[in-house]
VMD Tcl script that builds the backbone (N, CA, C; Angstrom):
set m [mol new atoms 210]
animate dup $m
set s [atomselect $m all]
$s set {name element resname resid chain x y z} {
  {N N ILE 1 A -4.785 -89.442 12.366}
  {CA C ILE 1 A -4.777 -90.171 11.105}
  {C C ILE 1 A -3.325 -90.361 10.683}
  {N N ASN 2 A -3.030 -91.531 10.183}
  {CA C ASN 2 A -1.697 -91.840 9.702}
  {C C ASN 2 A -1.260 -90.808 8.657}
  {N N ALA 3 A -0.055 -90.289 8.786}
  {CA C ALA 3 A 0.457 -89.259 7.875}
  {C C ALA 3 A 0.571 -89.747 6.431}
  {N N LYS 4 A 0.639 -91.062 6.228}
  {CA C LYS 4 A 0.743 -91.611 4.875}
  {C C LYS 4 A -0.618 -91.768 4.201}
  {N N ALA 5 A -1.698 -91.603 4.945}
  {CA C ALA 5 A -3.046 -91.771 4.395}
  {C C ALA 5 A -3.322 -90.697 3.343}
  {N N ARG 6 A -3.986 -91.110 2.300}
  {CA C ARG 6 A -4.352 -90.198 1.217}
  {C C ARG 6 A -5.803 -90.449 0.823}
  {N N VAL 7 A -6.440 -89.413 0.324}
  {CA C VAL 7 A -7.790 -89.545 -0.207}
  {C C VAL 7 A -7.678 -90.057 -1.640}
  {N N VAL 8 A -8.372 -91.150 -1.910}
  {CA C VAL 8 A -8.408 -91.717 -3.259}
  {C C VAL 8 A -9.470 -91.008 -4.078}
  {N N SER 9 A -10.641 -90.813 -3.459}
  {CA C SER 9 A -11.729 -90.137 -4.163}
  {C C SER 9 A -12.767 -89.607 -3.186}
  {N N ILE 10 A -13.478 -88.600 -3.639}
  {CA C ILE 10 A -14.645 -88.078 -2.916}
  {C C ILE 10 A -15.744 -87.884 -3.947}
  {N N ALA 11 A -16.926 -88.389 -3.630}
  {CA C ALA 11 A -18.077 -88.221 -4.518}
  {C C ALA 11 A -19.279 -87.804 -3.674}
  {N N ILE 12 A -20.064 -86.894 -4.212}
  {CA C ILE 12 A -21.288 -86.471 -3.529}
  {C C ILE 12 A -22.463 -86.760 -4.454}
  {N N GLU 13 A -23.382 -87.572 -3.931}
  {CA C GLU 13 A -24.556 -87.938 -4.714}
  {C C GLU 13 A -25.772 -87.972 -3.807}
  {N N ASN 14 A -26.794 -87.233 -4.155}
  {CA C ASN 14 A -28.046 -87.174 -3.383}
  {C C ASN 14 A -27.794 -86.851 -1.913}
  {N N GLY 15 A -26.865 -85.931 -1.654}
  {CA C GLY 15 A -26.599 -85.504 -0.284}
  {C C GLY 15 A -25.666 -86.394 0.502}
  {N N VAL 16 A -25.171 -87.477 -0.126}
  {CA C VAL 16 A -24.266 -88.410 0.552}
  {C C VAL 16 A -22.857 -88.231 -0.007}
  {N N ALA 17 A -21.935 -87.846 0.863}
  {CA C ALA 17 A -20.529 -87.733 0.472}
  {C C ALA 17 A -19.841 -89.049 0.808}
  {N N THR 18 A -19.218 -89.646 -0.184}
  {CA C THR 18 A -18.472 -90.877 0.016}
  {C C THR 18 A -17.002 -90.553 -0.192}
  {N N VAL 19 A -16.216 -90.768 0.847}
  {CA C VAL 19 A -14.779 -90.524 0.772}
  {C C VAL 19 A -14.050 -91.848 0.914}
  {N N VAL 20 A -13.115 -92.086 -0.015}
  {CA C VAL 20 A -12.336 -93.330 -0.018}
  {C C VAL 20 A -10.877 -92.971 0.274}
  {N N PHE 21 A -10.319 -93.612 1.296}
  {CA C PHE 21 A -8.930 -93.401 1.689}
  {C C PHE 21 A -8.070 -94.584 1.263}
  {N N THR 22 A -6.740 -94.363 1.205}
  {CA C THR 22 A -5.806 -95.457 0.987}
  {C C THR 22 A -5.775 -96.325 2.241}
  {N N GLN 23 A -5.204 -97.513 2.125}
  {CA C GLN 23 A -5.150 -98.443 3.256}
  {C C GLN 23 A -4.354 -97.879 4.426}
  {N N ASP 24 A -3.451 -96.954 4.171}
  {CA C ASP 24 A -2.665 -96.343 5.252}
  {C C ASP 24 A -3.543 -95.624 6.271}
  {N N PHE 25 A -4.725 -95.238 5.868}
  {CA C PHE 25 A -5.649 -94.539 6.759}
  {C C PHE 25 A -5.917 -95.351 8.025}
  {N N ALA 26 A -6.066 -96.644 7.891}
  {CA C ALA 26 A -6.439 -97.504 9.022}
  {C C ALA 26 A -5.243 -97.927 9.877}
  {N N THR 27 A -4.040 -97.699 9.406}
  {CA C THR 27 A -2.850 -98.105 10.151}
  {C C THR 27 A -2.735 -97.291 11.438}
  {N N GLY 28 A -2.688 -97.993 12.561}
  {CA C GLY 28 A -2.556 -97.334 13.854}
  {C C GLY 28 A -3.837 -96.714 14.385}
  {N N LEU 29 A -4.932 -96.943 13.706}
  {CA C LEU 29 A -6.218 -96.378 14.121}
  {C C LEU 29 A -6.980 -97.427 14.916}
  {N N ALA 30 A -6.858 -97.365 16.240}
  {CA C ALA 30 A -7.502 -98.354 17.093}
  {C C ALA 30 A -8.019 -97.681 18.359}
  {N N GLY 31 A -8.998 -98.311 18.957}
  {CA C GLY 31 A -9.591 -97.775 20.181}
  {C C GLY 31 A -10.837 -96.980 19.865}
  {N N SER 32 A -11.867 -97.199 20.655}
  {CA C SER 32 A -13.167 -96.596 20.354}
  {C C SER 32 A -13.136 -95.071 20.415}
  {N N CYS 33 A -12.394 -94.498 21.339}
  {CA C CYS 33 A -12.338 -93.029 21.446}
  {C C CYS 33 A -11.677 -92.413 20.221}
  {N N LYS 34 A -10.571 -93.000 19.799}
  {CA C LYS 34 A -9.846 -92.475 18.646}
  {C C LYS 34 A -10.678 -92.627 17.373}
  {N N VAL 35 A -11.281 -93.783 17.190}
  {CA C VAL 35 A -12.101 -94.034 16.008}
  {C C VAL 35 A -13.285 -93.069 15.967}
  {N N THR 36 A -13.939 -92.883 17.096}
  {CA C THR 36 A -15.081 -91.967 17.172}
  {C C THR 36 A -14.645 -90.539 16.852}
  {N N SER 37 A -13.503 -90.134 17.350}
  {CA C SER 37 A -12.979 -88.795 17.113}
  {C C SER 37 A -12.652 -88.579 15.637}
  {N N VAL 38 A -11.988 -89.543 15.026}
  {CA C VAL 38 A -11.625 -89.435 13.614}
  {C C VAL 38 A -12.878 -89.371 12.746}
  {N N ARG 39 A -13.842 -90.241 13.029}
  {CA C ARG 39 A -15.096 -90.241 12.256}
  {C C ARG 39 A -15.790 -88.880 12.380}
  {N N ALA 40 A -15.859 -88.339 13.587}
  {CA C ALA 40 A -16.519 -87.052 13.812}
  {C C ALA 40 A -15.812 -85.925 13.058}
  {N N GLN 41 A -14.493 -85.938 13.052}
  {CA C GLN 41 A -13.744 -84.895 12.355}
  {C C GLN 41 A -14.003 -84.929 10.856}
  {N N ILE 42 A -14.007 -86.118 10.282}
  {CA C ILE 42 A -14.255 -86.247 8.845}
  {C C ILE 42 A -15.680 -85.817 8.518}
  {N N GLU 43 A -16.652 -86.260 9.325}
  {CA C GLU 43 A -18.045 -85.900 9.077}
  {C C GLU 43 A -18.256 -84.391 9.194}
  {N N LYS 44 A -17.699 -83.761 10.225}
  {CA C LYS 44 A -17.867 -82.313 10.392}
  {C C LYS 44 A -17.222 -81.548 9.241}
  {N N THR 45 A -16.081 -82.015 8.797}
  {CA C THR 45 A -15.408 -81.351 7.678}
  {C C THR 45 A -16.270 -81.394 6.426}
  {N N LEU 46 A -16.827 -82.555 6.110}
  {CA C LEU 46 A -17.618 -82.689 4.887}
  {C C LEU 46 A -19.003 -82.066 5.008}
  {N N LYS 47 A -19.577 -82.090 6.214}
  {CA C LYS 47 A -20.920 -81.533 6.387}
  {C C LYS 47 A -20.937 -80.010 6.448}
  {N N GLN 48 A -19.767 -79.391 6.380}
  {CA C GLN 48 A -19.738 -77.933 6.328}
  {C C GLN 48 A -20.288 -77.426 4.992}
  {N N PHE 49 A -20.333 -78.312 4.014}
  {CA C PHE 49 A -20.855 -77.956 2.704}
  {C C PHE 49 A -22.355 -78.237 2.673}
  {N N PRO 50 A -23.147 -77.286 2.219}
  {CA C PRO 50 A -24.607 -77.423 2.289}
  {C C PRO 50 A -25.183 -78.596 1.493}
  {N N THR 51 A -24.445 -79.107 0.529}
  {CA C THR 51 A -24.960 -80.229 -0.270}
  {C C THR 51 A -24.724 -81.576 0.392}
  {N N VAL 52 A -23.974 -81.591 1.507}
  {CA C VAL 52 A -23.650 -82.853 2.177}
  {C C VAL 52 A -24.502 -83.021 3.432}
  {N N LYS 53 A -25.298 -84.062 3.455}
  {CA C LYS 53 A -26.165 -84.371 4.597}
  {C C LYS 53 A -25.718 -85.617 5.346}
  {N N GLU 54 A -24.991 -86.501 4.652}
  {CA C GLU 54 A -24.540 -87.767 5.227}
  {C C GLU 54 A -23.141 -88.068 4.691}
  {N N VAL 55 A -22.347 -88.809 5.470}
  {CA C VAL 55 A -20.982 -89.118 5.072}
  {C C VAL 55 A -20.745 -90.625 5.177}
  {N N VAL 56 A -20.138 -91.190 4.141}
  {CA C VAL 56 A -19.742 -92.590 4.123}
  {C C VAL 56 A -18.222 -92.608 3.985}
  {N N ILE 57 A -17.555 -93.334 4.887}
  {CA C ILE 57 A -16.099 -93.411 4.881}
  {C C ILE 57 A -15.691 -94.817 4.474}
  {N N LYS 58 A -14.817 -94.892 3.466}
  {CA C LYS 58 A -14.344 -96.189 2.979}
  {C C LYS 58 A -12.826 -96.196 2.943}
  {N N VAL 59 A -12.263 -97.396 2.993}
  {CA C VAL 59 A -10.826 -97.591 2.846}
  {C C VAL 59 A -10.623 -98.608 1.740}
  {N N GLU 60 A -9.746 -98.282 0.808}
  {CA C GLU 60 A -9.437 -99.182 -0.301}
  {C C GLU 60 A -9.139 -100.589 0.191}
  {N N GLY 61 A -9.835 -101.563 -0.359}
  {CA C GLY 61 A -9.543 -102.950 -0.035}
  {C C GLY 61 A -10.079 -103.450 1.286}
  {N N VAL 62 A -10.796 -102.612 2.028}
  {CA C VAL 62 A -11.339 -103.032 3.317}
  {C C VAL 62 A -12.864 -103.048 3.215}
  {N N PRO 63 A -13.506 -104.148 3.612}
  {CA C PRO 63 A -14.980 -104.194 3.579}
  {C C PRO 63 A -15.574 -103.026 4.375}
  {N N ASP 64 A -16.629 -102.430 3.844}
  {CA C ASP 64 A -17.255 -101.256 4.464}
  {C C ASP 64 A -17.573 -101.452 5.937}
  {N N GLU 65 A -18.036 -102.649 6.309}
  {CA C GLU 65 A -18.443 -102.876 7.702}
  {C C GLU 65 A -17.248 -102.911 8.647}
  {N N GLU 66 A -16.029 -102.978 8.104}
  {CA C GLU 66 A -14.830 -103.000 8.961}
  {C C GLU 66 A -14.153 -101.632 9.083}
  {N N VAL 67 A -14.590 -100.667 8.311}
  {CA C VAL 67 A -13.965 -99.347 8.319}
  {C C VAL 67 A -14.381 -98.587 9.587}
  {N N LEU 68 A -13.412 -98.065 10.279}
  {CA C LEU 68 A -13.610 -97.271 11.498}
  {C C LEU 68 A -14.442 -97.981 12.554}
  {N N GLN 69 A -14.137 -99.251 12.771}
  {CA C GLN 69 A -14.780 -99.994 13.852}
  {C C GLN 69 A -13.859 -99.944 15.068}
  {N N PRO 70 A -14.413 -99.657 16.254}
  {CA C PRO 70 A -13.566 -99.566 17.449}
  {C C PRO 70 A -12.990 -100.916 17.846}
}
mol reanalyze $m
mol bondsrecalc $m
mol representation Tube
mol addrep $m
């Protein structure tokens, strides 16, 4: 993950954790292996908490369907 990336917000509602990153998060993040690895790391980190069953990852200003696409 880009060192300049920051978490804008995290919200947990009905078992779904939604984490929003700054646009720097996506800088230099390319390739299916890298994207899959980053997604897995974020999901495992958040799912360690018993109230989190699902994780949604967003980037400020980027449409949801484009976030973490290989």
